[in-house]
C-alpha positions as a Markdown table, in Angstrom:
| # | Residue | x | y | z |
|---|---|---|---|---|
| 1 | Met | -20.2 | -0.9 | -18.4 |
| 2 | Pro | -17.7 | -2.5 | -20.8 |
| 3 | Ser | -16.8 | -6.4 | -20.0 |
| 4 | Gly | -13.1 | -7.8 | -19.6 |
| 5 | Leu | -12.2 | -5.8 | -16.6 |
| 6 | Leu | -9.3 | -6.6 | -14.6 |
| 7 | Leu | -10.0 | -7.1 | -10.6 |
| 8 | Ala | -7.2 | -6.3 | -8.7 |
| 9 | Ile | -7.0 | -7.2 | -5.1 |
| 10 | Asp | -4.0 | -6.1 | -2.6 |
| 11 | Ile | -4.5 | -7.8 | 0.4 |
| 12 | Gly | -2.8 | -5.9 | 3.6 |
| 13 | Asn | -2.5 | -5.7 | 7.0 |
| 14 | Thr | -5.6 | -3.2 | 7.9 |
| 15 | Ser | -7.5 | -3.1 | 4.8 |
| 16 | Val | -8.3 | -4.8 | 1.3 |
| 17 | Ala | -7.3 | -2.5 | -1.9 |
| 18 | Ile | -9.5 | -3.5 | -4.6 |
| 19 | Gly | -9.3 | -2.1 | -8.3 |
| 20 | Val | -11.0 | -2.5 | -11.6 |
| 21 | Tyr | -8.9 | -1.9 | -14.1 |
| 22 | Glu | -10.2 | -1.3 | -17.8 |
| 23 | Gly | -7.0 | -1.4 | -19.4 |
| 24 | Glu | -4.9 | 1.3 | -18.0 |
| 25 | Asn | -7.8 | 2.9 | -17.1 |
| 26 | Leu | -8.4 | 2.6 | -13.2 |
| 27 | Tyr | -11.9 | 2.8 | -13.6 |
| 28 | Ala | -13.2 | 1.9 | -9.6 |
| 29 | Thr | -11.6 | 1.7 | -5.9 |
| 30 | Leu | -12.9 | 0.3 | -3.0 |
| 31 | Arg | -11.1 | -0.9 | 0.6 |
| 32 | Val | -12.8 | -3.3 | 2.8 |
| 33 | Ala | -11.0 | -4.0 | 6.4 |
| 34 | Thr | -9.0 | -7.1 | 6.5 |
| 35 | Asp | -10.5 | -9.9 | 8.6 |
| 36 | Gln | -8.6 | -13.3 | 8.6 |
| 37 | Glu | -12.1 | -14.2 | 10.4 |
| 38 | Asn | -14.0 | -13.7 | 7.0 |
| 39 | Leu | -14.9 | -16.9 | 5.0 |
| 40 | Pro | -14.8 | -16.7 | 1.4 |
| 41 | Asp | -18.3 | -16.8 | 1.1 |
| 42 | Glu | -18.5 | -13.5 | 3.3 |
| 43 | Tyr | -16.1 | -11.6 | 1.2 |
| 44 | Gly | -17.2 | -12.8 | -2.1 |
| 45 | Val | -20.8 | -11.4 | -1.3 |
| 46 | Leu | -19.3 | -8.3 | 0.1 |
| 47 | Leu | -17.2 | -7.5 | -3.0 |
| 48 | Val | -19.9 | -8.6 | -5.2 |
| 49 | Asn | -22.3 | -6.3 | -3.6 |
| 50 | Leu | -20.1 | -3.3 | -3.6 |
| 51 | Leu | -19.1 | -4.3 | -7.2 |
| 52 | Asn | -22.6 | -3.6 | -7.7 |
| 53 | Ser | -22.9 | -0.2 | -6.1 |
| 54 | Arg | -20.0 | 1.3 | -8.5 |
| 55 | Gly | -22.1 | -0.2 | -11.4 |
| 56 | Val | -19.6 | -2.9 | -12.2 |
| 57 | Ala | -21.1 | -6.9 | -12.6 |
| 58 | Val | -19.9 | -9.7 | -11.8 |
| 59 | Asp | -20.1 | -10.8 | -15.8 |
| 60 | Asp | -17.6 | -7.7 | -16.2 |
| 61 | Ile | -14.9 | -9.4 | -14.4 |
| 62 | Ser | -12.7 | -11.1 | -16.7 |
| 63 | Ala | -9.6 | -11.5 | -15.0 |
| 64 | Ala | -7.5 | -11.1 | -11.4 |
| 65 | Ala | -4.9 | -10.6 | -9.9 |
| 66 | Leu | -3.8 | -10.4 | -6.3 |
| 67 | Ser | -1.1 | -10.1 | -3.8 |
| 68 | Ser | -0.7 | -10.3 | 0.1 |
| 69 | Thr | 0.8 | -9.5 | 2.9 |
| 70 | Val | -1.3 | -11.8 | 4.8 |
| 71 | Pro | -0.9 | -15.1 | 3.7 |
| 72 | Pro | -4.4 | -16.7 | 5.5 |
| 73 | Leu | -6.0 | -14.6 | 3.1 |
| 74 | Ile | -4.3 | -15.5 | 0.1 |
| 75 | Thr | -6.6 | -18.7 | -0.1 |
| 76 | Thr | -9.3 | -17.4 | 0.8 |
| 77 | Phe | -9.8 | -14.6 | -2.1 |
| 78 | Val | -8.6 | -17.3 | -4.5 |
| 79 | Glu | -11.3 | -18.9 | -3.5 |
| 80 | Val | -13.5 | -15.6 | -3.9 |
| 81 | Cys | -12.2 | -15.3 | -7.1 |
| 82 | Arg | -12.7 | -18.7 | -8.5 |
| 83 | Glu | -16.2 | -19.2 | -6.9 |
| 84 | Tyr | -18.3 | -15.7 | -7.0 |
| 85 | Phe | -15.9 | -14.2 | -10.6 |
| 86 | Lys | -15.1 | -17.7 | -12.4 |
| 87 | Val | -11.6 | -16.2 | -13.0 |
| 88 | Glu | -8.0 | -18.1 | -12.0 |
| 89 | Pro | -6.1 | -15.3 | -10.1 |
| 90 | Leu | -2.2 | -14.2 | -10.8 |
| 91 | Val | -0.9 | -14.5 | -7.0 |
| 92 | Val | 2.3 | -12.4 | -7.0 |
| 93 | Gly | 5.1 | -14.2 | -5.6 |
| 94 | Thr | 8.0 | -16.0 | -6.1 |
| 95 | Gly | 8.0 | -16.9 | -9.8 |
| 96 | Val | 5.9 | -14.4 | -11.2 |
| 97 | Lys | 7.7 | -11.8 | -13.5 |
| 98 | Thr | 7.7 | -8.5 | -12.1 |
| 99 | Gly | 10.7 | -6.8 | -14.8 |
| 100 | Val | 12.1 | -6.0 | -11.4 |
| 101 | Arg | 15.6 | -7.6 | -10.3 |
| 102 | Val | 15.8 | -7.2 | -6.5 |
| 103 | Arg | 19.5 | -6.8 | -4.7 |
| 104 | Tyr | 18.1 | -8.4 | -1.4 |
| 105 | Asp | 20.1 | -10.8 | 0.4 |
| 106 | Asn | 16.6 | -13.3 | 0.5 |
| 107 | Pro | 14.5 | -12.0 | -2.3 |
| 108 | Arg | 12.0 | -14.4 | -1.2 |
| 109 | Glu | 11.7 | -11.9 | 2.5 |
| 110 | Val | 10.6 | -8.8 | 0.2 |
| 111 | Gly | 7.1 | -8.5 | 0.7 |
| 112 | Ala | 5.1 | -8.4 | -2.9 |
| 113 | Asp | 3.7 | -4.7 | -1.8 |
| 114 | Arg | 7.0 | -3.6 | -1.9 |
| 115 | Ile | 7.9 | -5.0 | -5.1 |
| 116 | Leu | 4.8 | -3.6 | -6.4 |
| 117 | His | 5.3 | -0.8 | -5.2 |
| 118 | Ala | 8.8 | -0.5 | -7.1 |
| 119 | Val | 7.2 | -1.7 | -10.5 |
| 120 | Ala | 5.2 | 1.1 | -11.1 |
| 121 | Ala | 7.3 | 4.1 | -9.5 |
| 122 | Leu | 9.6 | 3.0 | -12.3 |
| 123 | Ala | 6.7 | 3.0 | -15.3 |
| 124 | Lys | 6.0 | 6.7 | -14.2 |
| 125 | Tyr | 9.4 | 8.3 | -12.7 |
| 126 | Thr | 12.9 | 7.9 | -13.7 |
| 127 | Pro | 15.1 | 6.1 | -10.8 |
| 128 | Pro | 16.8 | 6.6 | -8.6 |
| 129 | Leu | 13.4 | 6.3 | -6.3 |
| 130 | Ile | 12.5 | 6.1 | -2.7 |
| 131 | Ile | 9.5 | 4.9 | -1.8 |
| 132 | Val | 7.9 | 6.1 | 1.3 |
| 133 | Asp | 4.2 | 3.8 | 2.3 |
| 134 | Leu | 2.7 | 5.2 | 4.9 |
| 135 | Gly | 0.5 | 3.0 | 5.7 |
| 136 | Thr | -0.2 | 0.4 | 8.9 |
| 137 | Ala | 3.8 | -0.3 | 8.8 |
| 138 | Met | 5.9 | 2.8 | 7.6 |
| 139 | Val | 8.1 | 1.5 | 4.9 |
| 140 | Phe | 11.0 | 3.0 | 3.2 |
| 141 | Asp | 12.7 | 1.7 | -0.2 |
| 142 | Ala | 15.1 | 2.2 | -2.2 |
| 143 | Val | 15.1 | 1.7 | -6.2 |
| 144 | Ser | 19.0 | 2.4 | -7.9 |
| 145 | Arg | 19.9 | 4.1 | -10.5 |
| 146 | Glu | 20.2 | 1.0 | -12.3 |
| 147 | Gly | 16.6 | 0.5 | -11.6 |
| 148 | Asp | 16.7 | -2.5 | -9.2 |
| 149 | Tyr | 15.1 | -2.8 | -5.7 |
| 150 | Ile | 17.9 | -2.8 | -3.4 |
| 151 | Gly | 16.5 | -2.8 | 0.1 |
| 152 | Gly | 14.5 | -0.3 | 2.6 |
| 153 | Ala | 13.7 | 0.6 | 6.0 |
| 154 | Ile | 10.8 | -0.7 | 8.3 |
| 155 | Ala | 8.9 | 1.1 | 11.0 |
| 156 | Pro | 5.9 | 1.1 | 13.1 |
| 157 | Gly | 3.4 | 3.1 | 11.3 |
| 158 | Ile | 1.5 | 6.1 | 13.3 |
| 159 | Gly | -1.6 | 4.1 | 13.4 |
| 160 | Ile | 0.5 | 1.3 | 15.4 |
| 161 | Ala | 2.1 | 3.8 | 17.4 |
| 162 | Ser | -0.5 | 5.5 | 18.6 |
| 163 | Gln | -2.7 | 2.0 | 19.6 |
| 164 | Ala | 0.8 | 0.9 | 21.4 |
| 165 | Leu | 1.1 | 4.4 | 23.2 |
| 166 | Phe | -2.7 | 4.6 | 24.5 |
| 167 | Gln | -2.8 | 0.9 | 25.6 |
| 168 | Arg | 0.9 | 1.2 | 27.3 |
| 169 | Ala | 0.4 | 4.3 | 29.1 |
| 170 | Ala | -2.5 | 4.3 | 31.5 |
| 171 | Met | -3.0 | 8.1 | 32.0 |
| 172 | Leu | -3.4 | 8.3 | 27.7 |
| 173 | Arg | -6.7 | 8.0 | 26.0 |
| 174 | Arg | -7.1 | 7.4 | 22.9 |
| 175 | Val | -7.3 | 10.4 | 20.5 |
| 176 | Ser | -7.9 | 11.2 | 16.8 |
| 177 | Ile | -4.4 | 11.3 | 14.3 |
| 178 | Glu | -4.3 | 14.5 | 13.1 |
| 179 | Arg | -2.7 | 18.2 | 12.8 |
| 180 | Pro | -2.9 | 19.3 | 16.1 |
| 181 | Glu | -3.4 | 23.5 | 16.1 |
| 182 | Ala | 0.1 | 24.1 | 17.4 |
| 183 | Leu | 3.6 | 22.8 | 18.0 |
| 184 | Ile | 3.1 | 22.4 | 22.1 |
| 185 | Gly | 0.2 | 21.1 | 22.7 |
| 186 | Lys | -1.4 | 23.2 | 25.8 |
| 187 | Asn | -3.7 | 19.9 | 27.1 |
| 188 | Thr | -3.2 | 15.9 | 26.5 |
| 189 | Val | -4.7 | 15.5 | 23.7 |
| 190 | Ala | -3.0 | 17.8 | 21.8 |
| 191 | Ala | 0.5 | 16.8 | 22.9 |
| 192 | Val | -0.3 | 13.4 | 21.8 |
| 193 | Gln | -1.2 | 14.5 | 18.7 |
| 194 | Ser | 1.5 | 16.9 | 18.0 |
| 195 | Gly | 3.9 | 14.0 | 19.0 |
| 196 | Leu | 2.6 | 11.8 | 16.6 |
| 197 | Phe | 1.7 | 14.2 | 13.6 |
| 198 | Tyr | 5.4 | 16.4 | 14.3 |
| 199 | Gly | 7.2 | 13.0 | 15.4 |
| 200 | Tyr | 6.6 | 11.1 | 12.4 |
| 201 | Ser | 6.9 | 13.9 | 10.2 |
| 202 | Glu | 10.1 | 14.4 | 11.3 |
| 203 | Met | 11.3 | 10.8 | 11.2 |
| 204 | Val | 9.8 | 10.4 | 7.5 |
| 205 | Thr | 12.4 | 13.6 | 6.2 |
| 206 | Gly | 15.4 | 12.4 | 7.9 |
| 207 | Met | 14.8 | 9.0 | 7.0 |
| 208 | Ile | 14.5 | 10.4 | 3.0 |
| 209 | Arg | 17.4 | 12.1 | 3.8 |
| 210 | Arg | 19.7 | 9.5 | 4.8 |
| 211 | Phe | 18.3 | 7.7 | 2.2 |
| 212 | Lys | 19.1 | 10.0 | -0.9 |
| 213 | Ala | 23.0 | 10.4 | 0.9 |
| 214 | Glu | 23.0 | 6.6 | -0.4 |
| 215 | Val | 21.1 | 6.7 | -3.5 |
| 216 | Gly | 21.6 | 9.8 | -4.7 |
| 217 | Asp | 20.4 | 13.1 | -4.1 |
| 218 | Asp | 18.4 | 13.4 | -7.3 |
| 219 | Ala | 16.3 | 10.8 | -6.0 |
| 220 | Thr | 12.4 | 11.0 | -6.3 |
| 221 | Val | 10.6 | 10.8 | -3.7 |
| 222 | Ile | 7.4 | 9.1 | -4.2 |
| 223 | Ala | 4.4 | 8.5 | -1.2 |
| 224 | Thr | 1.7 | 6.2 | -0.6 |
| 225 | Gly | -0.5 | 4.3 | 1.4 |
| 226 | Gly | -3.4 | 5.5 | 4.2 |
| 227 | Tyr | -1.4 | 8.2 | 6.0 |
| 228 | Ala | 0.2 | 10.3 | 3.4 |
| 229 | Ala | -2.7 | 12.7 | 2.7 |
| 230 | Leu | -2.7 | 13.2 | 6.7 |
| 231 | Leu | 1.4 | 14.2 | 6.4 |
| 232 | Leu | 1.4 | 15.7 | 3.2 |
| 233 | Pro | 1.5 | 19.2 | 4.8 |
| 234 | Glu | 4.5 | 18.9 | 6.4 |
| 235 | Leu | 6.4 | 16.9 | 3.6 |
| 236 | Ser | 8.2 | 19.3 | 1.6 |
| 237 | Ile | 10.7 | 16.5 | 1.2 |
| 238 | Ile | 7.9 | 14.5 | -1.1 |
| 239 | Asp | 7.8 | 14.9 | -4.5 |
| 240 | Ala | 5.0 | 12.8 | -5.7 |
| 241 | Val | 1.9 | 11.1 | -4.3 |
| 242 | Glu | 0.5 | 8.1 | -5.6 |
| 243 | Pro | -2.5 | 6.6 | -3.9 |
| 244 | Asn | -2.9 | 3.8 | -5.8 |
| 245 | Leu | 0.8 | 2.4 | -6.2 |
| 246 | Asn | -0.1 | -1.1 | -5.0 |
| 247 | Leu | -3.0 | -1.4 | -7.6 |
| 248 | Asp | -1.3 | -0.1 | -10.3 |
| 249 | Gly | 1.7 | -2.5 | -9.9 |
| 250 | Leu | -0.6 | -5.3 | -9.8 |
| 251 | Arg | -2.1 | -4.3 | -13.3 |
| 252 | Met | 1.3 | -4.2 | -14.5 |
| 253 | Val | 2.6 | -7.8 | -13.0 |
| 254 | Tyr | -0.3 | -9.0 | -14.5 |
| 255 | Glu | 0.0 | -7.9 | -17.9 |
| 256 | Ala | 3.5 | -8.9 | -18.1 |
| 257 | Asn | 2.4 | -12.2 | -16.8 |
| 258 | Arg | -0.3 | -13.0 | -19.3 |
C-alpha cells in the first residue's frame, strides 16, 4: 500500500463516511454509525481497525480533511486525526477556500456538506445543476449557470418520515423501507411501503421540476445519499448518481487549500 494518502471524513447525522484517497483515486471507503457519545479513543480504535481491514495502515495516512453536520463531533475527530494518524486535519468551514461563490442570505448557515456537493458536482458536470441528497434529510440544492451556489430546499428524509410515522401512529408497526409489489397495498405493510416509496419518489420528481423552472430546463440532476439507490428506479428525472460526492468534494477542497 503506498504512503501519502488522504483521509477524508464526512460526519453526517446518521453515519460517518470515510474515504482514503491516493491522489484523485478513491482507494477505499467505509462507514460507521454517528454517535455523539463515543469518545475519541473509541472512534480512533474503530477507524484504525477498519482501515487495516482495507489494507491501509496508520503510517500510510499523511493528511486529513473533515466536514461535519454534527458540530460536537468536530472536536472528537480532530483529536482522532491528531492522536491516531499524527496529522492536523483541514476542517471545512468559514475561511476555507472552496472555489464556489455562495449566494445565500447568510453563507454561514449553509452546511459544509451542501457546498462540498456543489464543489464535486461542478468538477464533473456543466452547470446549471440540481443536486439531490437523499439522506437523513432530503436536501435539494441549486447551482446557477454561472457556477454559483444559490440555495435549495430541505425536507425530512424518508427514514425520518418512516420513524415518525411508526412512533406517532399506534396502529402501525415498523416496516422495511423498500419498493412494494404494487402501488395499492393490500395489507398494512404494503400500504406503508407504498406511501413511503412512491410518495417520496413523487416529491423528488415534483421538486426537481420546480427547480428546473427556476434554474433552467437543461439543468443536470445529480443524486447522492443513502436512499438514492432505493428510489432510483422511479426517478427517471435523475441524470447521474454520485454516491461519494461528499468525499470527492472534501478531497478537492483539501487540494485547493494546500
